[in-house]
VEXKOLTI-152279 format. One line per field, with one value per residue (C-alpha): residue number from 1; residue in one letter; x, y, z. Coordinates in steps of 0.001 Angstrom, whole numbers. Example, Ala and Ser with C-alpha at 12.3 -4.5 7.8 and 13.67 -1.06 7.14 Angstrom:
i	[1/2] .
aa	[A/S] .
u	[12300/13670] .
v	[-4500/-1060] .
w	[7800/7140] .
This chain:
i	[1/2/3/4/5/6/7/8/9/10/11/12/13/14/15/16/17/18/19/20/21/22/23/24/25/26/27/28/29/30/31/32/33/34/35/36/37/38/39/40/41/42/43/44/45/46/47/48/49/50/51/52/53/54/55/56/57/58/59/60/61/62/63/64/65/66/67/68/69/70/71/72/73/74/75/76/77/78/79/80/81/82/83/84/85/86/87/88/89/90/91/92/93/94/95/96/97/98/99/100/101/102/103/104/105/106/107/108/109/110/111/112/113/114/115/116/117/118/119/120/121/122/123/124/125/126/127/128/129/130/131/132/133/134/135/136/137/138/139/140/141/142/143/144/145/146/147/148/149/150/151/152/153/154/155/156/157/158/159/160/161/162/163/164/165/166/167/168/169/170/171/172/173/174/175/176/177/178/179/180/181/182/183/184/185/186/187/188/189/190/191/192/193/194/195/196/197/198/199/200/201/202/203/204/205/206/207/208/209/210/211/212/213/214/215/216/217/218/219/220/221/222/223/224/225/226/227/228/229/230/231/232/233/234/235/236/237/238/239/240/241/242/243/244/245/246/247/248/249/250/251/252/253/254/255/256/257/258/259/260/261/262/263/264/265/266/267/268/269/270/271/272/273/274/275/276/277/278/279/280/281/282/283/284/285/286/287/288/289/290/291/292/293/294/295/296/297/298/299/300/301/302/303/304/305/306/307/308/309/310/311/312/313/314/315/316/317/318/319/320/321/322/323/324/325/326/327/328/329/330/331/332/333/334/335/336/337/338/339/340/341/342/343/344/345/346/347/348/349/350/351/352/353/354/355/356/357/358/359/360/361/362/363/364/365/366/367/368/369/370/371/372/373/374/375/376/377/378/379/380/381/382/383/384/385/386/387/388/389/390/391/392/393/394/395/396/397/398/399/400/401/402/403/404/405/406/407/408/409/410/411/412/413/414/415/416/417/418/419/420/421/422/423/424/425/426/427/428/429/430/431/432/433/434/435/436/437/438/439/440/441/442/443/444/445/446/447/448/449/450/451/452/453/454/455/456/457/458/459/460/461/462/463/464/465/466/467/468/469/470/471/472/473/474/475/476/477/478/479/480/481/482/483/484/485/486/487/488/489/490/491/492/493/494/495/496/497/498/499/500/501/502/503/504/505/506/507/508/509/510/511/512/513/514/515/516/517/518/519/520/521/522/523/524/525/526/527/528/529/530/531/532/533/534/535/536/537/538/539/540/541/542/543/544/545/546/547/548/549/550/551/552/553/554/555/556/557/558/559/560/561/562/563/564/565/566/567] .
aa	[M/R/R/M/P/Q/K/F/I/R/P/F/Y/V/F/C/P/I/F/L/A/T/L/L/L/A/V/P/A/C/A/G/E/R/F/D/P/E/N/V/Y/G/P/R/I/K/K/L/C/M/V/I/I/T/N/S/D/S/Q/V/L/A/A/E/K/G/E/L/D/I/V/S/D/I/T/R/P/S/D/I/D/R/L/S/R/D/P/G/L/S/M/S/L/A/R/G/F/H/A/F/F/I/L/L/N/N/K/S/R/P/W/D/D/P/E/V/R/H/A/A/A/E/A/I/D/R/N/N/M/V/R/T/I/Y/S/G/Y/C/E/P/I/N/S/W/L/P/P/V/S/P/W/S/L/P/E/S/T/K/N/I/Y/D/R/G/S/A/K/K/R/L/S/E/K/G/Y/K/W/S/L/T/G/S/L/I/Y/P/D/G/T/P/V/G/K/M/K/L/L/T/P/L/A/R/V/A/P/T/T/A/E/L/A/E/Q/I/A/D/S/L/R/S/V/G/F/P/V/D/V/E/P/M/D/F/S/A/M/I/G/K/L/D/R/K/E/Y/S/L/G/V/I/A/W/S/M/G/R/N/P/D/S/L/Y/S/F/Y/H/S/S/M/D/I/P/G/G/Y/N/M/T/S/I/H/D/K/A/L/D/D/A/L/L/R/L/R/Y/A/K/N/R/T/D/A/E/I/A/S/K/R/S/Q/L/L/L/A/E/L/M/P/S/I/P/V/Y/S/R/F/S/V/S/A/V/S/K/K/W/K/N/V/F/F/N/E/K/M/T/A/D/N/M/W/T/L/L/M/A/E/P/A/D/G/K/E/R/Q/L/N/M/V/L/A/E/E/P/R/N/L/N/P/F/V/A/S/S/A/Y/S/W/Q/I/L/G/L/I/Y/E/S/L/I/G/T/N/P/F/T/L/D/D/M/P/S/L/A/E/S/W/S/V/E/T/V/S/N/E/G/N/E/H/T/R/L/T/F/R/L/R/K/G/L/K/W/S/D/G/S/P/L/K/A/S/D/I/K/A/T/F/D/F/L/K/K/N/S/I/P/R/F/Y/D/S/V/K/N/I/A/S/V/T/V/K/N/S/T/E/L/T/V/E/M/E/G/T/S/Y/W/Y/L/D/N/I/G/G/L/P/C/M/P/A/E/A/L/Q/E/V/K/D/W/Q/N/W/N/P/I/D/P/N/G/K/F/G/P/Y/G/L/V/G/A/G/P/F/M/L/D/E/Y/R/P/G/E/F/V/M/M/K/R/N/E/H/Y/R/M/L/E/K/K/N/V/R/A/E] .
u	[-9577/-7918/-10165/-10327/-10710/-14366/-16220/-19230/-20506/-23189/-23934/-20953/-21755/-18632/-17060/-16250/-19433/-17729/-14850/-17437/-19180/-16223/-15206/-18520/-18396/-14913/-16169/-17147/-20801/-19586/-17279/-19461/-21638/-21670/-20110/-19996/-16997/-16791/-16660/-13856/-10659/-7456/-5251/-5256/-1909/1165/3227/2253/5027/4862/6833/8431/7988/7895/7424/3365/4553/6625/3578/1077/3732/3604/443/111/3029/1543/4071/1580/-1632/-2569/-2066/-3374/-4276/-4353/-4796/-3305/-6495/-4816/-3557/-6613/-8330/-5076/-5713/-9543/-9099/-6711/-8866/-6746/-7339/-10342/-10935/-12993/-13353/-14794/-15840/-13865/-13114/-9547/-9193/-6282/-5088/-2475/-1021/17/2328/-223/3000/5280/4627/2365/-46/-257/-3138/-6533/-7296/-4332/-5028/-8528/-6675/-4861/-7702/-9823/-7063/-6925/-9440/-10137/-12531/-9840/-7185/-9852/-11079/-7507/-5208/-7707/-10242/-13137/-12253/-12613/-14516/-13199/-14366/-14121/-14385/-12480/-13996/-14760/-18228/-19362/-19087/-22255/-20892/-20013/-21755/-23712/-21523/-18622/-18422/-19261/-17007/-14826/-12576/-12360/-8922/-10420/-11899/-8639/-6553/-9288/-8974/-5017/-5029/-7886/-4875/-2167/-603/948/2318/5672/6546/6542/3476/5106/3434/5075/4283/2034/5515/6950/9042/8738/7586/10460/10093/8441/8780/5774/6692/5443/6265/8717/7100/8022/6498/3149/3273/-208/365/3550/1541/-1022/1447/2818/-955/-1446/2254/933/-2242/-722/1334/-1170/-2100/1664/2314/6351/5827/8289/7482/10256/10016/11129/11523/8207/9611/12191/8878/7001/9607/9619/6087/6394/8815/6981/9976/7851/6103/3637/2925/446/-715/-3620/-5416/-7300/-9916/-11975/-16113/-16009/-15319/-13204/-10188/-10521/-9695/-6545/-5709/-6795/-6540/-3826/-2713/-2328/740/3532/6179/4751/1566/-1079/-1935/690/-698/247/-3407/-4459/-7572/-9675/-12901/-12336/-10097/-13960/-15497/-13207/-13310/-17212/-16779/-14085/-16083/-19418/-21722/-24278/-24538/-26659/-24005/-21629/-23456/-24139/-20208/-19320/-21302/-19868/-16119/-16289/-18264/-14981/-12410/-13946/-13676/-9896/-8911/-5777/-5082/-6641/-8926/-8580/-10334/-11455/-10930/-12260/-9803/-9147/-7502/-6602/-6677/-5619/-8286/-5818/-7017/-10725/-12434/-11560/-13693/-14778/-17901/-19323/-17056/-13871/-11726/-9978/-6978/-8572/-7425/-10455/-8920/-5531/-7605/-9553/-7706/-6581/-5560/-7806/-6260/-5700/-2126/-712/1613/2305/574/2258/809/2362/3968/4595/7481/9988/8686/11741/10805/8899/9028/5092/5512/7152/6271/3691/3578/1223/3733/5469/1629/1074/3217/2546/-1528/-911/1292/-891/-4094/-6645/-9399/-12235/-12583/-14995/-17728/-16761/-20534/-22045/-19030/-20402/-17956/-17139/-15259/-12075/-9609/-12139/-15317/-17550/-17883/-19350/-19557/-20814/-21087/-20129/-20816/-18814/-19563/-21599/-18931/-19075/-16452/-16881/-15686/-14977/-14746/-13091/-13573/-11240/-11556/-10189/-7224/-5543/-2140/340/2859/5715/3134/2549/-461/-2237/-3613/-5331/-2640/-601/-3364/-2683/1342/159/-2267/-111/2994/1604/359/3321/5753/2933/3821/2174/1099/-1431/-1619/-4756/-6175/-4997/-4354/-7683/-6947/-7231/-6503/-6358/-7514/-6846/-9674/-8284/-6706/-9419/-11352/-10025/-11583/-10603/-11279/-11618/-11358/-14919/-17107/-16886/-18848/-15602/-13819/-14551/-13106/-10565/-9413/-10637/-8737/-5300/-2681/-2766/1519/2636/3828/7221/8071/7300/9697/12411/12220/14754/14333/10925/11766/15465/14007/14395/13006/14633/18127/19684/21825/18969/20358/17555/14814/14230/14674/11467/7469/5353/1731/-1662/-2624/-2498/569/4409/7491/9827/11872/12895/15059/15320/14433/12733/10304/8700/8166/5404/4800/1537/946/313/-1024/-3700/-7208/-8952/-7202/-9035/-12428/-10880/-7920/-5514/-2556/931/3897] .
v	[-40488/-38872/-37362/-39080/-38333/-37912/-39908/-40737/-43072/-42374/-44272/-44189/-45601/-45617/-47808/-51365/-53787/-56939/-55727/-54007/-57362/-59345/-57106/-56955/-61013/-60646/-58177/-60207/-59167/-58255/-55477/-52742/-53817/-51099/-51073/-48588/-46279/-44850/-48323/-50204/-51230/-51780/-51777/-55253/-55722/-54723/-54640/-52607/-52923/-50345/-51655/-49360/-50929/-48048/-50564/-51140/-54629/-55723/-54453/-56690/-60021/-59181/-59411/-62261/-64194/-62799/-60894/-57759/-57719/-54463/-52962/-49497/-46820/-49304/-47192/-49399/-51457/-54423/-54439/-54080/-57383/-59471/-58828/-59171/-62685/-63420/-66134/-65361/-61367/-59037/-56115/-52860/-49499/-46172/-43169/-40408/-36710/-37698/-34631/-34610/-30981/-29919/-26812/-23763/-20876/-18261/-15671/-17437/-16790/-17907/-18598/-15066/-15280/-16388/-16971/-18860/-21328/-21989/-22931/-25251/-26682/-26992/-28914/-31758/-34713/-36058/-38672/-40450/-40370/-41687/-44462/-45428/-45083/-46046/-48225/-46003/-46382/-42966/-40157/-36970/-33340/-29597/-28542/-28046/-29882/-33759/-33976/-36375/-33314/-31854/-28453/-29329/-27265/-29496/-28852/-30368/-32692/-30875/-32262/-28746/-30669/-28570/-28443/-25981/-23447/-23832/-22971/-20005/-18706/-18148/-16240/-14046/-13205/-12270/-16090/-17500/-21064/-21463/-23942/-26645/-26001/-24281/-21123/-18001/-14947/-11707/-9865/-12098/-14136/-18131/-19633/-21591/-24774/-26240/-28550/-30390/-31687/-35575/-38382/-40844/-44001/-46261/-44771/-43556/-45215/-44275/-40513/-41050/-42208/-39339/-36670/-37988/-37790/-34145/-33276/-34514/-32805/-29283/-29505/-30337/-27003/-25739/-25614/-26617/-29061/-31722/-34293/-34304/-36742/-36859/-37604/-36981/-35092/-32821/-32182/-30920/-28534/-27270/-26481/-24909/-22799/-22004/-23074/-24316/-23753/-26764/-29543/-32623/-33503/-35180/-33975/-36034/-33048/-32742/-33046/-29037/-26681/-23804/-25971/-23543/-21071/-22384/-23418/-20090/-17334/-14975/-14968/-18626/-17962/-17982/-20478/-24379/-22638/-24593/-21776/-23300/-21847/-17969/-16832/-13339/-12176/-9394/-10767/-14402/-13426/-11678/-15157/-17020/-14533/-14550/-18756/-19312/-16977/-17724/-17483/-20476/-23371/-20665/-18066/-20985/-22208/-18833/-18523/-21901/-21117/-17827/-19375/-22181/-20063/-17599/-20502/-21311/-18093/-17793/-21238/-21158/-24703/-27728/-30102/-33631/-36613/-37901/-41384/-44400/-45651/-49128/-50963/-55282/-56802/-60423/-63043/-64001/-61263/-60329/-57084/-55770/-52489/-50582/-49597/-47252/-44392/-45885/-48517/-50981/-49110/-47204/-46242/-48491/-51584/-50679/-50579/-53653/-56189/-59506/-62475/-64857/-68004/-66401/-66422/-63306/-61702/-58379/-56700/-55978/-52711/-50917/-47886/-46640/-44183/-43105/-40831/-38954/-36282/-37061/-33419/-32893/-29283/-29926/-32686/-32285/-35733/-38258/-40795/-39124/-38277/-42154/-42355/-39156/-39418/-42613/-40796/-37620/-37286/-34515/-32911/-34154/-37142/-38069/-40977/-43986/-44212/-40907/-38717/-36239/-34875/-37511/-37661/-38003/-36394/-33794/-35807/-32996/-29286/-26505/-23508/-20035/-16542/-14112/-10427/-7864/-4129/-5028/-7250/-10989/-13727/-17682/-19095/-22970/-24848/-28517/-30754/-33370/-37141/-37997/-39854/-39556/-39690/-39466/-42686/-41665/-42164/-38757/-36811/-35056/-31784/-28884/-26694/-29097/-28646/-24957/-25158/-27115/-24075/-21572/-22853/-23521/-19841/-18100/-19764/-19251/-22701/-23172/-26525/-25388/-21724/-21599/-23075/-21271/-17411/-16745/-17704/-14892/-16490/-19982/-20165/-23374/-23329/-26647/-30035/-30809/-28218/-25284/-22142/-21040/-17552/-16913/-13591/-13243/-16284/-18677/-21663/-23708/-22754/-26190/-28130/-25943/-26093/-29316/-31358/-30307/-32407/-32432/-32545/-32336/-28987/-30147/-31710/-28348/-26648/-28782/-27811/-25626/-25154/-26423/-26399/-28205/-30518/-33976/-36237/-39243/-37479/-39249/-35856/-33849/-31292/-28960/-30378/-34026/-37247/-39371/-38248/-38288/-38309/-39412/-41529/-45727/-46440/-45206/-45029/-47891/-47640/-46514/-48241/-46154/-47938/-50862/-50398/-47776/-50175/-48850/-50325/-50248/-47171/-48862/-45604/-45098/-44578/-47370/-49767/-49200/-50169/-54179/-55596/-56029/-57382/-55581/-57018] .
w	[109954/107565/104449/101864/98167/97403/95074/93253/90939/87798/84417/82097/78813/76788/79584/77831/78464/78694/81274/83345/83522/84265/87199/88864/89043/90970/93460/96434/97480/101025/99727/100075/103500/106170/109122/111972/110703/114443/115619/113436/115175/113783/111859/112372/110550/112296/109141/106169/103388/100274/97918/95238/91866/88818/85845/85113/83705/87153/89053/87117/87183/90869/91607/89914/91629/95122/96076/96151/98049/96578/93144/93363/90521/87264/84284/81066/79398/79027/82717/83756/81639/82622/86096/86238/84572/87683/90123/93057/92629/93125/91675/92644/90308/91519/88855/91430/91318/89008/86153/83983/82559/80485/82139/79888/81559/81022/81628/78502/75097/73460/76562/77149/74997/75810/72160/71493/74524/72897/69712/71323/73205/70119/68781/71178/70245/74015/72527/70376/72667/75440/72930/71841/74990/77635/75833/76982/80619/81768/80134/78086/79679/78943/82714/84995/87561/86870/85482/88530/90766/91531/91415/87352/85152/82291/79558/80953/79048/75624/72393/71523/68936/66023/64457/61748/64158/65896/62514/62208/65987/64774/61649/63215/65888/62721/62843/59890/59351/57523/54411/57130/59112/61861/63647/62934/65401/64069/64364/61763/64149/64632/67525/68979/69877/73372/75929/76775/80479/81587/83605/82356/80754/83185/85969/83759/80590/79554/80447/78366/75564/76200/75915/72585/71252/72755/71342/67871/68069/68553/66004/63523/64082/63897/67391/67624/70617/71622/74589/77273/79994/83386/86707/88315/91520/89207/86765/89815/90904/87156/87240/90946/89900/86256/84402/81319/78811/78593/81043/82323/85625/86868/90444/92766/93332/96915/97221/96856/94117/96534/95147/91915/94258/94877/91239/89674/92207/91409/95024/94474/92016/94701/94229/95539/95200/93115/90509/88224/85167/86460/85414/86488/85704/87861/87083/87854/90935/92155/91411/93036/95911/96345/96074/98462/101072/100142/103127/102271/99310/97712/97355/96159/94037/92171/92423/91008/87937/87771/88342/85604/83126/83152/83240/80264/78297/79794/79404/81449/81107/79102/80419/78807/80706/83828/84605/86908/89590/89588/91973/92772/95838/96936/97525/100699/102889/103912/105250/102393/101639/98769/97562/94584/95832/96340/95669/98031/98178/100680/104643/105692/103914/105778/108962/108766/106256/107937/106462/105034/106721/110255/109830/110928/108317/106614/103696/100744/98852/95354/95927/91856/92529/95075/97467/98040/99843/103215/104466/104933/104582/101090/100059/96838/94922/95597/96378/99301/100455/100403/103299/104981/104764/106861/109766/110140/110929/110708/112942/110819/108411/105938/105963/103597/102399/102726/102310/105132/107680/110161/113543/113645/116014/116968/118723/117807/116412/115944/113379/114475/112447/114981/114805/116170/115677/112538/111052/110504/111079/111393/114931/114566/117362/117988/121043/120889/122091/125271/125676/122665/122122/119421/117892/120336/123274/124600/125200/121838/123517/121949/122021/119913/117168/117829/117634/114049/112750/114161/112380/109170/108960/110153/107674/105134/103757/100201/100035/103161/102457/101496/104285/106972/105751/106652/110129/112664/116228/117356/121635/123303/126174/128000/126840/124650/123026/121167/119004/115741/114856/111085/108924/107573/106828/104032/103646/103268/106591/108723/105532/105121/108875/109743/107210/108055/108857/113011/114293/118025/119213/120430/116880/115104/117979/117203/113055/112297/108698/107577/103728/104218/106897/106167/108661/107948/108300/111369/111904/112084/110477/110199/112075/114513/113077/112546/112052/115072/114077/114927/111966/112012/110918/111572/109458/110192/107578/104087/101253/98294/95079/97299/99929/102916/105292/107981/111646/113304/115432/118904/120320/117613/118610/116956/118646/121545/119878/120756/122289/119506/121020/120944/119918] .
C-alpha cells in the first residue's frame, strides 16, 4: 500500500460546534470500524473517473446533482456547511499534517535579513484570517511542524502578531517610511514592488482570498506587496527556479520531522529541490544533519527541538495555519472508510468501495486541477500525484489505524547497524511478496527495485534526491530479496527508502531523457509510452480539461485476496 499522509486528531476548540455536530450526525457508524489491512481485497471497482473541475462552486453543484461520488479537500466554510446538509452525502474530517506557509526568497532583498523576515511574520494576523476566511475550521500556527505532530514544540500555536513590534524591528535596522507609508532601505532607496505568488482564485478561492489579506498585512507595515495569481504549475516552476520574492504554499507533511532537512538544509537548495526559500545557515545545517542522521529516537528528539528553535530564530518562511481535511462522499457507495486520522478520499476507500445497490458502475472523484505533468520524475503538484500515487506502490505502507509501518510490496524487512573497521552504517534488507506482477503482467522482481533506486540516485532526481543520496549500494540476493547499504546511520532510512515509488527496470531502461519524458506521448520521443506500476490502478485515458480515466490493475496484489472477476 502506498504511504499516505500521516494524520491524528486532538481537540480543537476554535472549531465551529454547530458544524461539528452536523458532521458527526452524517458519519455512518461503520465508517471507522477496524478491518485487517493485510486482508483487504480490491479494487472492487473497474473504473475510477477523476473528473477535472477546477471551480469550487461547480464541484459542490456536481456533488449535489450526483455527478461526483467523492469531493476532496473542501476548504470554503460555506461549501462545508452546504454539503453537510445534503441527505445524500456523508462528510468526514481529519485534523492532519497540513501546514500553510508564506515562502520568502532568502537570497533576495529585503528577505536576506532575518530581522526583516521576523517583522513580516509579526505583521500577519493569523487568528483573524482563520476566523474570517475559514470560520475556525483550522488553527493558526507559528511552527514548522503542524501542532498535531508529536514532534512539534509547545509554542507552535503562540500568537506572535504585533505590528508595533514589526515596525520597531524595521526601524532598528535602519528602515524608514515614505510619505505614502512604503518602506525605504537603510541606504535611502525605496523598497521596490514585490509580487506575492498565489494559485488562481478559480482553483483555490480561499488561498487567493488569504493571499489578499496577507498582502494587506504586509502593506500595513510598509512592504509594497501585490498579489500575482497564476496557474499552479507555473507558480511551482517559479518557486523551483527561485524566480520570486514571496509565495504561498501548503504542504501535506509526513509523520516524521526529518522533512525539515528537505525543506531547510542548504544542500537541498537545488533546482526542483524542496528548499524553496534558499535558506543557508551553518548552525541550522548542523542541527538538521543531526536530525537527518539521528541514530535513535532520543537523538532525533534533541535534534528536532534544536532545529525548530533555530528556524524560529531565522524565520526562513512564515507559518500561517494548519487546517482540517474535509471530504464528502455519496451515500450510494458502501465500504467507505475514514477515521480520525484520514478523510474518506483515501486509498482504502478506493480499494473497498462498492455501489450500495449492487449495480456495477464507475466511481467519479473530483480532480481540482489539471495534472498537466505525469512524468513521475518531475511531477511536483498534488494533482499529478493524486494520479501517480494510484499507479505506483512502495515497499512499505502505513497502517490506517496505528500509522505504523505495514507490508506493501515487501512482506517483511530488517534494519541493522553494521560496523566495519570502526565505522557504522545502516543495512536495510527487504523481502518481497512472492508472485508480484507489474500492471503489464510481467513479474515484479527485486532487480526492478534495485533499478529504481539506482536510477533515482544516478540521475540525482531532485524530488527523490534526499531519500536516495545516502545509498551506498543495492545488492539483489534473489528475485524476492535485496539489501540496501546506506552511508552512515539514520533513524529515518527505513521510511525514506521504503516509501519510494517502485518502477520496472525495463521501463527505466527505455527512458532516454528523464526530465523531458512525457509518458502520454504516443511517439515515445524521450521514453516509453504509458506508465507501468504495481499500484491498484492504471492510466486508461486523459482528456485535458475533462477527466482522467483510471482502470483497475488486474494484476494488483490485493485482487488475489478474493476472486474478483476481470472484464
